[in-house]
N, C-alpha and C positions, 0 to 999 in steps of 0.2 A: 445475601445480594451477590451477582458474579458482576465481574467487570468486563466490559467490551470496549473495543477501539473501532472507531468509525474512520475509515480512510476515504476522502472525497477526492476524485479525480478533477484535475484542470481547474482549479480556482485560484484566483488572485497570479495569474500566470501572465505577464506580459500585458497587463492591464486587462484582461479578459475575465469573465464571470467573477466579477468584485464579490467578494463574501468575506468581510473584515471578521477578523478574530473575536471581536466583541458579539458580533451578530451570531457567530457560530456558537459561542456559548450560550447566548439568549435563546438559540433554537432549539439546542439540546435540552436546556431547562423547560422550555415551554412544552416539550414533548413528555415531562415528568421523570426526565433521568435525573439521578442524585450524583452528587460528587463530581461534578464535571470539570474537566481540566482541557484546555486547548493548546496544542504544541504547535507553535510557529503560526504562520498565515496561511500555511497551503492545506489546510484540510485535515487535520488529525485530531479527532474529538475521543477523550478517554472518560468514561462514565460508568456509574454503577447501574445495574439492570436487575430486575427481579427473576430473569432467566429466559427471556425472550430468545427464540431462535435467531441467530446473527442474520440469516436471509430475510427474516421478517424486520429486523431492525434496519437492514440496509433499504428495504422496500420503502419503509416509514419515513426515514430521514429523506430519502430521494424525493418521495412525493411531497412533503413537506416543503423543501426547497423549492420544488417547481411550483407550488401554489404560492408560497410567501414571497419568492424573489423572481419568479418567471425564468429560472435557469435550469437547464437541463444538466445536472451534475451526477455522474455514475458514482456509487457509493459501495464499497466492499467493506464489510465488517469481520473482524476476528475477535474471539474470547480472549481474555488474559492467558488462559492454558494454550490456546492455540498459537498466540504470539511467542510464548515461551518455547514451544516446540519448535517454531521456525528459527527462534536464535540458536536452540540447542542442534538443529539438523544443518547449521552451516556448513555447506562442503568445502569452504574456503577459509579455513581457520589462519592461513599465512596473510590473509587481507586485515586480519586485526589491527596491527600497528597503523595501517592506512584505512580507516573505516569509510573515508569519502570514496574510495575506488570500489566499495562493494555496494551492490544495490539489490533490493528484493522487490520483485514484481508481484503483487498480490493478486491472485486471480478470483473470480467470483466463483468459479467451478473448476474441477479438473477438465483441461481441454480434451474434447472427444476425437479431435483430429490433431497431430502433433505433427503431420508429415512435412510441412514447410520448415518447422524448426528442426526437425531431425535431418533434412536434407542439407543442412548448413555444415560445411566441412571446417571443423575445429582447426586444423592445422593452418588454414587461411587466414585466421584471425589471432594467432598466438602473439603475444602471451595472453590475451583477454580469454575467457572461459564462461560457460555458463552451464547450470545445472537446473533442471526441472524436477522438483520434488513435490508431487501431489499438486496442491493450489498455489505453488510459491515457484517463481523462477528467479534463481540467484545468477546475477552477473558481476563477474569480478573483472574490472578493466584498470590493471595497475598504472597505466599511464593516463588515466582519466576518463571520464565517460563522454566528455565533449569531443574527444578525438577518436572515440572508439568506432571502427568500422563494424565491429560486432554489435554494439549497442544498436546501431543504425540497422542492420540485418535482422536482429531480434525484433525490433519495433516494427519491421515490415511483415515479419512471420505472424499473420493474424491467427490468433488461436479460437476465436470464436467466442470468447468470453469476456466480461468486463474486466480491465486490468488497470493497476495504479501502482507505481513505483515509489520506493522510499529509499534513502541511502542507509548505510548501517548505523550511522550516529543516530539517525531519526528513528529506527528500529529498536535501537537498544534504550534511547530515552523514553519511546512510547511504553516499553516493558516496564521500566523503571516508575512510571507514572502510574501505570496499572498496579504494581505493587505497592504503591506509596498509601 
């Protein structure tokens, strides 16, 4: 059995899309996933899977949430090995002492058009930086993401794919859960 990580976007944020942790666990188990763990309330489900392609897993979970809860919740799925590769590819190793300043946006696919992102002038946002590596967008905001003009600009640079972000603490905790 391989391990997969489902990342749900926009649940339990500001009182919207209520989907409690216990219900997330219950939903994953009802789909037949084994050894299920849920990290935080924000939609991070780790489970054993017999080898279903991650895109199929994402589709099944999304549809089940729509049917069971009446919510439209985008879902991005990574395998344990894909998540380990995300951690290993971190282009901002200096962010390690301040893991809340580093975020990874997980994309459902590599964006076909990155022109809006490419048009951003990195010097205008220093010291904040970003790097797009495959299906992950790394964003390092040493002063915090809440005040980052780059985070806002990157968020507006629509990439035409489903996206959901996690801070580095969450990313590394998810990998640890997948390895447990």
